[in-house]
Each structure stands twice: as C-alpha cells, then as structure tokens.
N, CA, C and O atoms as a GROMACS GRO file, in nm:
protein
  484
    1MET      N    1  10.306  13.620  13.016
    1MET     CA    2  10.265  13.482  13.036
    1MET      C    3  10.238  13.413  12.903
    1MET      O    4  10.207  13.478  12.803
    2ILE      N    5  10.252  13.284  12.902
    2ILE     CA    6  10.224  13.206  12.781
    2ILE      C    7  10.075  13.212  12.752
    2ILE      O    8   9.992  13.194  12.841
    3LYS      N    9  10.042  13.237  12.626
    3LYS     CA   10   9.903  13.252  12.584
    3LYS      C   11   9.852  13.135  12.502
    3LYS      O   12   9.732  13.123  12.482
    4GLY      N   13   9.941  13.048  12.456
    4GLY     CA   14   9.897  12.936  12.372
    4GLY      C   15  10.014  12.877  12.296
    4GLY      O   16  10.130  12.907  12.325
    5VAL      N   17   9.982  12.793  12.200
    5VAL     CA   18  10.082  12.730  12.114
    5VAL      C   19  10.070  12.795  11.976
    5VAL      O   20   9.963  12.792  11.915
    6LYS      N   21  10.180  12.853  11.928
    6LYS     CA   22  10.179  12.919  11.797
    6LYS      C   23  10.171  12.818  11.684
    6LYS      O   24  10.085  12.828  11.597
    7PHE      N   25  10.260  12.718  11.686
    7PHE     CA   26  10.255  12.612  11.586
    7PHE      C   27  10.320  12.486  11.639
    7PHE      O   28  10.398  12.489  11.734
    8VAL      N   29  10.284  12.375  11.577
    8VAL     CA   30  10.352  12.248  11.600
    8VAL      C   31  10.422  12.214  11.470
    8VAL      O   32  10.368  12.236  11.362
    9SER      N   33  10.542  12.161  11.482
    9SER     CA   34  10.620  12.126  11.365
    9SER      C   35  10.614  11.976  11.343
    9SER      O   36  10.643  11.897  11.433
   10ILE      N   37  10.577  11.938  11.222
   10ILE     CA   38  10.569  11.797  11.185
   10ILE      C   39  10.682  11.770  11.087
   10ILE      O   40  10.685  11.828  10.979
   11PRO      N   41  10.776  11.682  11.124
   11PRO     CA   42  10.891  11.657  11.036
   11PRO      C   43  10.850  11.580  10.911
   11PRO      O   44  10.789  11.474  10.919
   12VAL      N   45  10.884  11.638  10.796
   12VAL     CA   46  10.855  11.573  10.668
   12VAL      C   47  10.977  11.582  10.578
   12VAL      O   48  11.048  11.683  10.578
   13ALA      N   49  11.002  11.478  10.501
   13ALA     CA   50  11.112  11.477  10.406
   13ALA      C   51  11.066  11.516  10.266
   13ALA      O   52  11.142  11.572  10.188
   14ARG      N   53  10.939  11.487  10.234
   14ARG     CA   54  10.883  11.517  10.102
   14ARG      C   55  10.775  11.624  10.118
   14ARG      O   56  10.657  11.594  10.136
   15GLN      N   57  10.818  11.749  10.110
   15GLN     CA   58  10.726  11.860  10.140
   15GLN      C   59  10.609  11.869  10.043
   15GLN      O   60  10.497  11.900  10.086
   16ASP      N   61  10.630  11.845   9.913
   16ASP     CA   62  10.519  11.854   9.818
   16ASP      C   63  10.411  11.751   9.849
   16ASP      O   64  10.292  11.783   9.850
   17GLU      N   65  10.453  11.628   9.874
   17GLU     CA   66  10.358  11.521   9.907
   17GLU      C   67  10.286  11.552  10.039
   17GLU      O   68  10.165  11.534  10.050
   18ALA      N   69  10.362  11.599  10.138
   18ALA     CA   70  10.301  11.633  10.267
   18ALA      C   71  10.202  11.747  10.252
   18ALA      O   72  10.094  11.743  10.311
   19LEU      N   73  10.236  11.848  10.173
   19LEU     CA   74  10.145  11.961  10.152
   19LEU      C   75  10.015  11.914  10.088
   19LEU      O   76   9.907  11.958  10.129
   20ARG      N   77  10.023  11.826   9.989
   20ARG     CA   78   9.901  11.774   9.927
   20ARG      C   79   9.816  11.699  10.030
   20ARG      O   80   9.694  11.718  10.034
   21PHE      N   81   9.879  11.616  10.112
   21PHE     CA   82   9.804  11.539  10.212
   21PHE      C   83   9.734  11.632  10.310
   21PHE      O   84   9.613  11.620  10.333
   22TYR      N   85   9.807  11.725  10.368
   22TYR     CA   86   9.750  11.811  10.472
   22TYR      C   87   9.648  11.910  10.418
   22TYR      O   88   9.553  11.945  10.487
   23SER      N   89   9.667  11.956  10.294
   23SER     CA   90   9.571  12.051  10.239
   23SER      C   91   9.452  11.981  10.172
   23SER      O   92   9.337  12.018  10.197
   24GLU      N   93   9.479  11.881  10.089
   24GLU     CA   94   9.371  11.817  10.015
   24GLU      C   95   9.294  11.714  10.097
   24GLU      O   96   9.171  11.708  10.087
   25LYS      N   97   9.362  11.634  10.177
   25LYS     CA   98   9.293  11.529  10.252
   25LYS      C   99   9.243  11.576  10.387
   25LYS      O  100   9.132  11.543  10.427
   26LEU      N  101   9.326  11.655  10.459
   26LEU     CA  102   9.284  11.702  10.592
   26LEU      C  103   9.213  11.837  10.586
   26LEU      O  104   9.146  11.875  10.682
   27GLY      N  105   9.226  11.909  10.476
   27GLY     CA  106   9.155  12.036  10.460
   27GLY      C  107   9.221  12.156  10.525
   27GLY      O  108   9.155  12.258  10.548
   28PHE      N  109   9.349  12.148  10.557
   28PHE     CA  110   9.420  12.261  10.615
   28PHE      C  111   9.446  12.365  10.506
   28PHE      O  112   9.452  12.331  10.388
   29THR      N  113   9.460  12.493  10.544
   29THR     CA  114   9.484  12.600  10.448
   29THR      C  115   9.629  12.648  10.458
   29THR      O  116   9.688  12.650  10.565
   30VAL      N  117   9.684  12.687  10.343
   30VAL     CA  118   9.822  12.734  10.339
   30VAL      C  119   9.828  12.878  10.390
   30VAL      O  120   9.762  12.967  10.336
   31ILE      N  121   9.906  12.899  10.494
   31ILE     CA  122   9.931  13.033  10.548
   31ILE      C  123  10.057  13.089  10.484
   31ILE      O  124  10.060  13.204  10.439
   32THR      N  125  10.162  13.008  10.481
   32THR     CA  126  10.291  13.047  10.423
   32THR      C  127  10.352  12.928  10.351
   32THR      O  128  10.351  12.816  10.402
   33ASP      N  129  10.404  12.952  10.232
   33ASP     CA  130  10.482  12.852  10.158
   33ASP      C  131  10.592  12.931  10.087
   33ASP      O  132  10.570  12.985   9.979
   34GLN      N  133  10.708  12.936  10.150
   34GLN     CA  134  10.817  13.016  10.095
   34GLN      C  135  10.951  12.946  10.115
   34GLN      O  136  10.963  12.859  10.202
   35PRO      N  137  11.052  12.983  10.036
   35PRO     CA  138  11.183  12.921  10.052
   35PRO      C  139  11.238  12.946  10.193
   35PRO      O  140  11.222  13.054  10.250
   36TYR      N  141  11.305  12.844  10.246
   36TYR     CA  142  11.370  12.858  10.376
   36TYR      C  143  11.522  12.854  10.359
   36TYR      O  144  11.592  12.941  10.409
   37ASP      N  145  11.570  12.754  10.288
   37ASP     CA  146  11.711  12.744  10.254
   37ASP      C  147  11.721  12.673  10.120
   37ASP      O  148  11.622  12.662  10.048
   38ASP      N  149  11.839  12.624  10.085
   38ASP     CA  150  11.857  12.563   9.953
   38ASP      C  151  11.797  12.423   9.940
   38ASP      O  152  11.801  12.366   9.832
   39ARG      N  153  11.742  12.367  10.048
   39ARG     CA  154  11.688  12.232  10.038
   39ARG      C  155  11.540  12.219  10.078
   39ARG      O  156  11.479  12.115  10.054
   40GLN      N  157  11.484  12.322  10.136
   40GLN     CA  158  11.343  12.310  10.176
   40GLN      C  159  11.275  12.445  10.188
   40GLN      O  160  11.337  12.551  10.180
   41ARG      N  161  11.140  12.436  10.207
   41ARG     CA  162  11.057  12.555  10.221
   41ARG      C  163  11.000  12.558  10.363
   41ARG      O  164  10.997  12.457  10.432
   42TRP      N  165  10.956  12.676  10.403
   42TRP     CA  166  10.880  12.691  10.527
   42TRP      C  167  10.734  12.686  10.487
   42TRP      O  168  10.683  12.777  10.422
   43ILE      N  169  10.666  12.577  10.527
   43ILE     CA  170  10.524  12.560  10.494
   43ILE      C  171  10.446  12.564  10.625
   43ILE      O  172  10.460  12.476  10.710
   44GLU      N  173  10.364  12.666  10.639
   44GLU     CA  174  10.282  12.682  10.759
   44GLU      C  175  10.135  12.675  10.718
   44GLU      O  176  10.092  12.744  10.627
   45LEU      N  177  10.060  12.591  10.788
   45LEU     CA  178   9.920  12.565  10.754
   45LEU      C  179   9.828  12.604  10.869
   45LEU      O  180   9.866  12.596  10.986
   46GLY      N  181   9.708  12.645  10.834
   46GLY     CA  182   9.607  12.677  10.933
   46GLY      C  183   9.497  12.572  10.933
   46GLY      O  184   9.472  12.505  10.833
   47ILE      N  185   9.433  12.560  11.048
   47ILE     CA  186   9.319  12.469  11.064
   47ILE      C  187   9.199  12.558  11.093
   47ILE      O  188   9.204  12.642  11.182
   48GLN      N  189   9.092  12.540  11.018
   48GLN     CA  190   8.974  12.624  11.034
   48GLN      C  191   8.929  12.628  11.180
   48GLN      O  192   8.904  12.524  11.241
   49GLY      N  193   8.918  12.747  11.235
   49GLY     CA  194   8.869  12.766  11.371
   49GLY      C  195   8.974  12.748  11.480
   49GLY      O  196   8.942  12.760  11.598
   50ALA      N  197   9.100  12.721  11.442
   50ALA     CA  198   9.205  12.698  11.542
   50ALA      C  199   9.308  12.810  11.539
   50ALA      O  200   9.336  12.868  11.433
   51ASP      N  201   9.364  12.841  11.654
   51ASP     CA  202   9.470  12.941  11.663
   51ASP      C  203   9.608  12.882  11.634
   51ASP      O  204   9.697  12.953  11.587
   52THR      N  205   9.626  12.753  11.661
   52THR     CA  206   9.755  12.689  11.642
   52THR      C  207   9.774  12.648  11.496
   52THR      O  208   9.683  12.593  11.434
   53HIS      N  209   9.891  12.675  11.442
   53HIS     CA  210   9.924  12.636  11.304
   53HIS      C  211  10.008  12.510  11.304
   53HIS      O  212  10.060  12.468  11.407
   54VAL      N  213  10.021  12.450  11.186
   54VAL     CA  214  10.102  12.330  11.165
   54VAL      C  215  10.211  12.367  11.065
   54VAL      O  216  10.183  12.426  10.961
   55VAL      N  217  10.336  12.333  11.097
   55VAL     CA  218  10.448  12.359  11.008
   55VAL      C  219  10.502  12.226  10.956
   55VAL      O  220  10.528  12.134  11.034
   56LEU      N  221  10.517  12.215  10.824
   56LEU     CA  222  10.571  12.095  10.760
   56LEU      C  223  10.716  12.124  10.725
   56LEU      O  224  10.745  12.192  10.626
   57PHE      N  225  10.807  12.073  10.806
   57PHE     CA  226  10.945  12.118  10.799
   57PHE      C  227  11.036  12.013  10.860
   57PHE      O  228  10.997  11.944  10.954
   58MET      N  229  11.157  12.000  10.808
   58MET     CA  230  11.254  11.908  10.865
   58MET      C  231  11.366  11.990  10.930
   58MET      O  232  11.454  12.039  10.861
   59PRO      N  233  11.362  12.004  11.063
   59PRO     CA  234  11.464  12.083  11.130
   59PRO      C  235  11.603  12.021  11.114
   59PRO      O  236  11.616  11.899  11.104
   60ASP      N  237  11.706  12.106  11.112
   60ASP     CA  238  11.843  12.056  11.108
   60ASP      C  239  11.867  11.964  11.226
   60ASP      O  240  11.819  11.989  11.337
   61GLY      N  241  11.942  11.858  11.202
   61GLY     CA  242  11.974  11.764  11.308
   61GLY      C  243  11.879  11.647  11.317
   61GLY      O  244  11.904  11.552  11.392
   62HIS      N  245  11.769  11.651  11.241
   62HIS     CA  246  11.675  11.539  11.239
   62HIS      C  247  11.708  11.449  11.122
   62HIS      O  248  11.735  11.497  11.011
   63GLU      N  249  11.706  11.322  11.146
   63GLU     CA  250  11.742  11.225  11.042
   63GLU      C  251  11.627  11.199  10.945
   63GLU      O  252  11.650  11.163  10.830
   64GLY      N  253  11.506  11.217  10.990
   64GLY     CA  254  11.391  11.189  10.906
   64GLY      C  255  11.262  11.203  10.984
   64GLY      O  256  11.264  11.231  11.104
   65PRO      N  257  11.151  11.184  10.918
   65PRO     CA  258  11.021  11.194  10.984
   65PRO      C  259  11.010  11.096  11.100
   65PRO      O  260  11.088  11.001  11.112
   66GLY      N  261  10.911  11.120  11.184
   66GLY     CA  262  10.894  11.044  11.307
   66GLY      C  263  10.876  10.895  11.292
   66GLY      O  264  10.929  10.819  11.374
   67LYS      N  265  10.805  10.849  11.192
   67LYS     CA  266  10.777  10.706  11.175
   67LYS      C  267  10.716  10.644  11.300
   67LYS      O  268  10.752  10.533  11.339
   68GLY      N  269  10.626  10.715  11.360
   68GLY     CA  270  10.560  10.666  11.480
   68GLY      C  271  10.479  10.777  11.544
   68GLY      O  272  10.448  10.876  11.478
   69PRO      N  273  10.445  10.760  11.671
   69PRO     CA  274  10.363  10.861  11.739
   69PRO      C  275  10.429  10.999  11.732
   69PRO      O  276  10.549  11.013  11.755
   70SER      N  277  10.348  11.100  11.701
   70SER     CA  278  10.400  11.235  11.687
   70SER      C  279  10.378  11.318  11.813
   70SER      O  280  10.436  11.426  11.826
   71HIS      N  281  10.298  11.270  11.905
   71HIS     CA  282  10.261  11.344  12.026
   71HIS      C  283  10.177  11.466  11.994
   71HIS      O  284  10.174  11.562  12.071
   72VAL      N  285  10.108  11.463  11.879
   72VAL     CA  286  10.015  11.568  11.841
   72VAL      C  287   9.877  11.505  11.836
   72VAL      O  288   9.857  11.400  11.776
   73THR      N  289   9.781  11.571  11.900
   73THR     CA  290   9.643  11.525  11.899
   73THR      C  291   9.557  11.634  11.835
   73THR      O  292   9.555  11.748  11.881
   74PHE      N  293   9.487  11.597  11.729
   74PHE     CA  294   9.392  11.689  11.666
   74PHE      C  295   9.255  11.663  11.728
   74PHE      O  296   9.226  11.552  11.771
   75CYS      N  297   9.172  11.767  11.731
   75CYS     CA  298   9.040  11.749  11.793
   75CYS      C  299   8.928  11.773  11.692
   75CYS      O  300   8.945  11.843  11.592
   76SER      N  301   8.816  11.713  11.723
   76SER     CA  302   8.696  11.723  11.640
   76SER      C  303   8.576  11.716  11.734
   76SER      O  304   8.582  11.653  11.839
   77ASP      N  305   8.468  11.781  11.695
   77ASP     CA  306   8.345  11.772  11.775
   77ASP      C  307   8.280  11.635  11.760
   77ASP      O  308   8.208  11.590  11.848
   78ASP      N  309   8.305  11.568  11.646
   78ASP     CA  310   8.245  11.438  11.619
   78ASP      C  311   8.352  11.348  11.554
   78ASP      O  312   8.372  11.352  11.433
   79VAL      N  313   8.419  11.269  11.636
   79VAL     CA  314   8.530  11.185  11.588
   79VAL      C  315   8.482  11.087  11.481
   79VAL      O  316   8.549  11.069  11.380
   80GLU      N  317   8.369  11.024  11.502
   80GLU     CA  318   8.321  10.923  11.407
   80GLU      C  319   8.287  10.985  11.271
   80GLU      O  320   8.319  10.926  11.168
   81ALA      N  321   8.222  11.102  11.270
   81ALA     CA  322   8.191  11.168  11.143
   81ALA      C  323   8.318  11.213  11.072
   81ALA      O  324   8.330  11.202  10.950
   82THR      N  325   8.414  11.264  11.149
   82THR     CA  326   8.542  11.306  11.090
   82THR      C  327   8.618  11.186  11.037
   82THR      O  328   8.678  11.194  10.929
   83TRP      N  329   8.617  11.076  11.110
   83TRP     CA  330   8.680  10.951  11.064
   83TRP      C  331   8.620  10.906  10.930
   83TRP      O  332   8.694  10.871  10.838
   84ARG      N  333   8.487  10.908  10.920
   84ARG     CA  334   8.421  10.867  10.796
   84ARG      C  335   8.462  10.958  10.680
   84ARG      O  336   8.495  10.911  10.572
   85GLU      N  337   8.460  11.090  10.704
   85GLU     CA  338   8.493  11.185  10.598
   85GLU      C  339   8.639  11.171  10.554
   85GLU      O  340   8.667  11.164  10.435
   86LEU      N  341   8.731  11.166  10.649
   86LEU     CA  342   8.873  11.156  10.615
   86LEU      C  343   8.906  11.021  10.553
   86LEU      O  344   8.989  11.014  10.462
   87SER      N  345   8.845  10.915  10.600
   87SER     CA  346   8.866  10.783  10.539
   87SER      C  347   8.823  10.786  10.394
   87SER      O  348   8.889  10.728  10.308
   88GLY      N  349   8.712  10.854  10.366
   88GLY     CA  350   8.663  10.868  10.229
   88GLY      C  351   8.758  10.945  10.140
   88GLY      O  352   8.757  10.928  10.018
   89ARG      N  353   8.841  11.030  10.200
   89ARG     CA  354   8.940  11.107  10.124
   89ARG      C  355   9.071  11.031  10.110
   89ARG      O  356   9.166  11.080  10.048
   90GLY      N  357   9.078  10.911  10.166
   90GLY     CA  358   9.198  10.830  10.153
   90GLY      C  359   9.295  10.838  10.269
   90GLY      O  360   9.407  10.789  10.258
   91VAL      N  361   9.256  10.900  10.380
   91VAL     CA  362   9.344  10.907  10.497
   91VAL      C  363   9.351  10.767  10.559
   91VAL      O  364   9.248  10.703  10.579
   92GLU      N  365   9.472  10.720  10.589
   92GLU     CA  366   9.493  10.588  10.647
   92GLU      C  367   9.479  10.594  10.800
   92GLU      O  368   9.562  10.653  10.868
   93PHE      N  369   9.375  10.532  10.851
   93PHE     CA  370   9.355  10.524  10.995
   93PHE      C  371   9.416  10.394  11.047
   93PHE      O  372   9.392  10.287  10.991
   94THR      N  373   9.494  10.404  11.153
   94THR     CA  374   9.555  10.287  11.214
   94THR      C  375   9.470  10.233  11.327
   94THR      O  376   9.492  10.123  11.376
   95ARG      N  377   9.370  10.312  11.368
   95ARG     CA  378   9.274  10.268  11.468
   95ARG      C  379   9.142  10.340  11.441
   95ARG      O  380   9.137  10.463  11.436
   96GLU      N  381   9.037  10.262  11.424
   96GLU     CA  382   8.905  10.321  11.404
   96GLU      C  383   8.858  10.383  11.534
   96GLU      O  384   8.916  10.356  11.640
   97PRO      N  385   8.754  10.467  11.529
   97PRO     CA  386   8.707  10.531  11.653
   97PRO      C  387   8.677  10.430  11.762
   97PRO      O  388   8.612  10.328  11.740
   98SER      N  389   8.726  10.462  11.881
   98SER     CA  390   8.704  10.380  12.000
   98SER      C  391   8.660  10.472  12.113
   98SER      O  392   8.707  10.585  12.125
   99THR      N  393   8.571  10.423  12.195
   99THR     CA  394   8.526  10.501  12.310
   99THR      C  395   8.584  10.441  12.436
   99THR      O  396   8.569  10.322  12.464
  100MET      N  397   8.650  10.525  12.512
  100MET     CA  398   8.710  10.489  12.640
  100MET      C  399   8.642  10.572  12.749
  100MET      O  400   8.566  10.663  12.718
  101PRO      N  401   8.668  10.543  12.875
  101PRO     CA  402   8.607  10.622  12.981
  101PRO      C  403   8.638  10.771  12.971
  101PRO      O  404   8.559  10.855  13.014
  102TRP      N  405   8.753  10.806  12.914
  102TRP     CA  406   8.794  10.946  12.904
  102TRP      C  407   8.753  11.012  12.773
  102TRP      O  408   8.772  11.132  12.758
  103GLY      N  409   8.698  10.936  12.676
  103GLY     CA  410   8.652  10.997  12.552
  103GLY      C  411   8.669  10.908  12.431
  103GLY      O  412   8.717  10.795  12.442
  104THR      N  413   8.630  10.960  12.316
  104THR     CA  414   8.638  10.887  12.189
  104THR      C  415   8.760  10.935  12.112
  104THR      O  416   8.789  11.055  12.109
  105PHE      N  417   8.831  10.842  12.048
  105PHE     CA  418   8.949  10.877  11.970
  105PHE      C  419   8.969  10.778  11.857
  105PHE      O  420   8.913  10.668  11.857
  106ALA      N  421   9.051  10.818  11.761
  106ALA     CA  422   9.097  10.733  11.651
  106ALA      C  423   9.241  10.776  11.623
  106ALA      O  424   9.284  10.882  11.668
  107THR      N  425   9.316  10.694  11.549
  107THR     CA  426   9.451  10.734  11.512
  107THR      C  427   9.469  10.719  11.362
  107THR      O  428   9.413  10.628  11.300
  108PHE      N  429   9.548  10.809  11.304
  108PHE     CA  430   9.575  10.806  11.161
  108PHE      C  431   9.721  10.838  11.136
  108PHE      O  432   9.793  10.886  11.223
  109ARG      N  433   9.762  10.809  11.012
  109ARG     CA  434   9.902  10.823  10.972
  109ARG      C  435   9.910  10.912  10.848
  109ARG      O  436   9.824  10.906  10.760
  110ASP      N  437  10.015  10.995  10.842
  110ASP     CA  438  10.039  11.074  10.721
  110ASP      C  439  10.132  10.994  10.628
  110ASP      O  440  10.182  10.889  10.668
  111PRO      N  441  10.157  11.042  10.506
  111PRO     CA  442  10.242  10.966  10.413
  111PRO      C  443  10.386  10.947  10.460
  111PRO      O  444  10.456  10.860  10.409
  112GLU      N  445  10.431  11.027  10.557
  112GLU     CA  446  10.567  11.016  10.609
  112GLU      C  447  10.578  10.912  10.721
  112GLU      O  448  10.688  10.879  10.764
  113GLY      N  449  10.464  10.862  10.768
  113GLY     CA  450  10.464  10.765  10.877
  113GLY      C  451  10.441  10.826  11.015
  113GLY      O  452  10.439  10.753  11.114
  114ASN      N  453  10.422  10.959  11.022
  114ASN     CA  454  10.388  11.022  11.150
  114ASN      C  455  10.245  10.982  11.188
  114ASN      O  456  10.154  10.989  11.105
  115GLU      N  457  10.226  10.942  11.313
  115GLU     CA  458  10.092  10.903  11.359
  115GLU      C  459  10.034  11.009  11.450
  115GLU      O  460  10.106  11.070  11.530
  116PHE      N  461   9.904  11.030  11.437
  116PHE     CA  462   9.833  11.133  11.511
  116PHE      C  463   9.708  11.075  11.576
  116PHE      O  464   9.652  10.976  11.529
  117VAL      N  465   9.667  11.137  11.684
  117VAL     CA  466   9.542  11.102  11.750
  117VAL      C  467   9.437  11.204  11.706
  117VAL      O  468   9.466  11.323  11.696
  118LEU      N  469   9.318  11.157  11.680
  118LEU     CA  470   9.201  11.240  11.658
  118LEU      C  471   9.110  11.214  11.776
  118LEU      O  472   9.067  11.100  11.798
  119SER      N  473   9.078  11.318  11.852
  119SER     CA  474   9.003  11.303  11.974
  119SER      C  475   8.890  11.403  11.980
  119SER      O  476   8.891  11.505  11.911
  120ARG      N  477   8.793  11.373  12.063
  120ARG     CA  478   8.682  11.466  12.082
  120ARG      C  479   8.734  11.589  12.154
  120ARG      O  480   8.818  11.578  12.242
  121ARG      N  481   8.684  11.705  12.116
  121ARG     CA  482   8.725  11.834  12.172
  121ARG      C  483   8.713  11.834  12.322
  121ARG      O  484   8.744  11.934  12.387
   0.00000   0.00000   0.00000
C-alpha cells in the first residue's frame, strides 16, 4: 500500500538560484546535489520534521518553470509567524495571511515564478 509522498518536483531552470532560495530563504537542507546529465543536477532537499522531500529539477519535455500555481502546499503550525520570518528573509508573498472558515493561509512565489500555498498544519 502507498505509505506517503517521497518527493515533490518543482520545475526550475536556474538550479543555483533555486538552491539558494530554498536553502537560504526557506531553510531547507540539501539531501542530494549531484550531476544528473550534461545540463542539470539532481537536487533533493529536506524540510525539518517532514518525510517528504523537494526536488529542484526540470524534467524532459517541460518548457520551463510553472509561472503560476504549483499545486504544492507547505504547512506551518503558525502561518503568521512563518510569514513574518520568511518575509524578513526576502521571500515574496503574493498574499498575506488570511483566515477563512477552513483555516489560515498565505501564498508566496519562488524566483522561477512558481507559487505555493502556506497553510496551517
């Protein structure tokens, strides 16, 4: 039976810039950074306390990064505190924390234009 999600792949064209953003601004840790082929590396990142990893990679057949919603939602125990901390590190939020009947969320963008939701756990 399926036990979980091993990793989510985020399409990036500029791996060095993406790696700096995800490690320095979001605080993810490098699990693997190794050559994949003659044009890119396999970069796999961990999130403290999470089983699912994030891969910064451009799969064959993709024209470029998403430039819009990524369908990935990151979670935090305190969305507003995380928003303040990440904003202070220079993360671009496209929507400040909002509370809806189903919970609190905010949205942010990476340097490639991929947008993510930050939601309460």
